[in-house]
N, C-alpha and C positions, 0 to 999 in steps of 0.2 A: 445512344451508341455512335461512336465514330464510324464513318464509312471505311476509312483505312486507319489501322492502328499499328504503329511501329514501336515496339517496347524492348528496350535494352538490347538492341541489335549490335552484334559484333561480327566482323568478317575478317578472317585471316587467310592469306594465300601463302603458299610455299613456292619459293623461287631460288634455285641454286643452293638448296639445303638450308635456306634462311626463311624465317617467317616474316611476312609483310602484313602489318596490321592496317587494313584498308579502312575499316569502320570500327568505331569504339563507342559503346554506350549511347546509341541513337534512340531517342524517344521523340515520337512525333504523332500527333493525332490530327486527322484531316476529316472535316465534316463533309457530308454529302453535298455536292454542288459547289464545293469550294475550289478555287484556282490557286494552287500553291506552286511557287517557283523554288527550286534548289539552286543556290548561287554559291560559287566558290572558285578558287584557282584550279588550274589543271592539276589532276592528281589528288584531289581532295576526297574522292569517293562518291561524287554525285551520281555518275552512271552506274557504279557498283550498287548503290542503294536503289536506284530505279530498277535495275535488273533483278534485284531481290524482290521488289514489289511485284514485278512481272512474273516471277517464278522461274526465271532463267537460271538463276544462281542463288541457292538458298544460303541464309546467314549461317555462320559458324555457331552462333548462339543467339538467344533471344527469339522473339516471335513477331511475325507480321500477319495480321488478320484483315479480312474484308468482311465487315458486318459480323465480327466474332468468329468467322471461319478461318482457320489457319491456311496460309498459302503454302502449298507443297509442290506446285507445278504451274505452268502457264494455263490460263483459262479464258473462256469467252467473255467473262465479266471484266477483263482488262485488255484493252486494245493498245498496241504499241506503234508509235510513229518514230522512225529513225531519221537521222540526218542524211543517210545515204539513199533515201527513198524506198529501197527494197521492193521495187516493182518487178513483175515478170516481163522480161524484154520481148518475149514471143507472143504476148497477149496485147490486145488493144486496150484503150482506156476503159471501155465498158466491160471488157472481159476481166480486167484486173479488179474492178470494183465488184463484179459479180462473183468472184472466186470464192470468197468466204461463205456466201449464200448458197452456192452450189454444194460446198462441203456439208452444209447443214441440211441439204436435200430439200430446200425450199421449192415450192411450186414454180414452174417456169414463168407463168404470168405474174406471180408475185415478185420474182426476181427482176423482171423487166420493169415493173412499176417502181420498185425500190431504186433501181439503177437510174431510171429516168429522173426520179425525185432528186437524187444526189448530184446528178449531172447538172441539173438546174440550180441546186442550192450552192454549188461551188463554181458556177459559171463555166462548165466544161462541155456544154451541149455541142458546140462546134468541133470538138476534139474527140468525140466518142470513138471514131474509127482509127484514130492515130495510134502509133506505137510509141513507147517511151522515148526511143531515140529521136523522135521527131518533135519532142516537147522541150520547152525551156525548163530550167531548174524549178522555177516557181510553179509551173503547170504540173510537173512531176510530183511536187509535194502536195498540191491540191488533190491529185489522184490518190496519193498515199493516205491523206486524211479521209477522203471519201471512202476508201476501202475499209478503214477502221470504223467509220460511222455506219457502214453498211451492216456490220454484224451487231450494231446497237449495244456496244459495251457501255455500261454505266460509268466506267472509269477509262480515261484516256491518259496514257503514259507517253511523254514526248521527250526524246533525247536530243536536245539542240537541233530541232527540226528545221530551223531557219538559218543556222550558222553558216552555211555555204552560199547564201544568197546575197545579191547586192542590196544596198541599203533601201532603195525604193521598193523592190519586190518584197523585201523582209517586212517593211512597215505595212504594205498592202495585205500580206498574209497574216500578220498580227491582228489587223483589223477584222479580217475574215474569221479568224479563230475566235476572237471576242464575240463577234456576231453569232457564230454557231454555238458557242458556250452559253450565251444569253438565251438563245432559242431552245436549246436541247437540254440544258441543266445538267451537263456532265460534270463529274468530278475530275479535275485535271491536275496531274503532277508533272511539272515541266522543268527540265534541266537546262540551264543556260550559264554561260560565263559573262554575259552582258548585263551590267548593272541597269542600264536604261531599259533593256527588254524586260527584265524582272519587274521593274517599277511600273512599266507601261501596262503589263498584263495582269499581275497577280493581286489577289486579295491579301496574301501573305508571302513574304520572301524569307526563306530559311537560309541563312549564311552558314557555310560549313568551313571548318578549319582545314589547313593542310594536313596531310597524312600523319597520324591516323585521323580520319574524318570524324569529327564530332560536330554538334550544333553549337555554333558560336553565338548566334542571335536569331531569334524568331520574331520578325518584324511585321506587324499589321500595316498594310498600306491603305490608309484612310483618306484616299483622294477620289473625288467624283470622276466618273467616266462620261465621255471620253476624256482622257488625261492630256493635259497640256505639258509637253516636255520642256517648255520654256518658262513655266511658272516658277515663282520663288519656292513654293512648297515642294514641288517635284525636285528642284535642284538642291534643296536642303536635305532631302532624303538621299539623293544621289551622292552628296558629299559625305553623309554619314556612312553609307554603305562602302564608298570608296576608301574611307579611313579604316573600316573593318577589314577589307581585303588587303590593303597595304600592310596592315599589321601582320597578316598571315604571310605575305610575300617576304617581309623583313625577317620573320621567324624562320622561314624556310632558308633564306640566305645565311642566317646565323648558324643554323644546323649544318648546312653544307660546309661552311667555313670551319666549324669545329671538327667535322669529319675529316676534312682535308688536313687540318693541323695534327690530328691523331695519326693519320697515315704517315 
């Protein structure tokens, strides 16, 4: 049985009296412990699909299940990491990490032990008493990841978590995430618009079309880790994915041109 199963999912929004088809006939099976990236142009429905798996916004039709159980709302089996960090500004680093454990009414000693472990795991020991405003973007995202890891969700959902970071910090956090994924065996569904990031991180890269979002290509990334972004094999895959995305950009421009011509 797949860990996450997405079957014939459609999502329709209403805006200004018109229907907008965001997702159409999405079929995707994700195994336990697999790292899958959703890749596509802006507006293709990547985040819409991720939010549906999170339970924040249910599909108009179709079904999403976790180990056969339908998703009807957010749950502790799915932890979400956002691009905007989503930390409580009035809490210190250790308080932010501990928050979910306190909600679960875990014993205080157990909370302290868990928080200490995560501070060490993400190299945050020296920042435990700092507030988010005193941290760099990379450090804030480490705290956000630690907070999700604290509740020990078997599934991590990540919505362009490194998109706002500089290139060096981004690569460092990508390596940290891969280390944690290897150690903790989480199932990760990761949204990105970066071809290189998808190829560097994922077991599989799922390319989505421009709206309505459908799956254009489901590509297994059979490259050894750590991956060499300068290798011929890596760049051959990068070229293949670039061509797929350019096709979608061209289709989008043609649709816009046709719409303008009709007007």
